N, C-alpha and C positions, 0 to 999 in steps of 0.2 A: 505495500500499499505506501503510498505518495499522498507528503500532505498539501493539503488545494494550496494556499498561500506562499510554503517555500519549498517546495520540488521535494523538500528531504526524504528518504525511504526509511528515515526513523522516528520511527509511528507507531504507540502501544498503544491496547483497549486498556482504557481508563473502566467502564465500567461495563454490563452486558441488565437488561430487565431483566427482575429478578423473573419473573414467568415466564416461559421460552422461549424466543430467539428473535425479539419485538425490535428491537433495539439495543445498537452501541454507542458509545462514545468512546471517541477515540482523541487523544491527545501527539499533540506532533513536540518527539522530545530536544528536536532544534530553534525554533520559534514558539515553544507553548498554546499552537492555535490547539483551539479545540471545533469540534463540529459530532454531533447527530446521523448516525448510521441513516436516518430517516429525514435529513435534510435531503432539497433541491439538488436537482446536477451544476446548478448554479454554487455551492457551497462545497460539493463533493468531489468533483471532479474535478484536475489544478488545468484542464485545458480551459473550462466553460469560468473558471474563477474572473471575477474583475480584474482584470490586469492592473489597476489602479490603487487592486491593495497587495498586492503582490508579490514580496518581502528577497533578499538577496541576502543569504548567511553570510556571504563574505562580507558583504558592508554593518553589521551591527558593531560592532566596533564604532565606528562613526553613526551609529544614532547618536540622537539625546539625550541625555539620561529623564527620571525624572524630577523633575524640579525639588527644591523643600521645601515642605506647608509655610510658609508665613507668621510671626506670632502671632496668636489672637487678641487683638481690639481689644484695650481694654475701658470698659464701660463708665 
């Protein structure tokens, strides 16, 4: 299986439906994207995933970091 967002082959099953084989949730070990097996092809198929949201793992080090939370305002 391939991650729809970063095309990594490193994907694991996070959880399966508790009854039967109704659905699974997958997690990409590279970009941490998760998706359900019941999603449409625009989410599950790497070729149909919106190109604007694709990530390149080689560029992860260049991505912005999460900004710090500013101090709370005093009332």
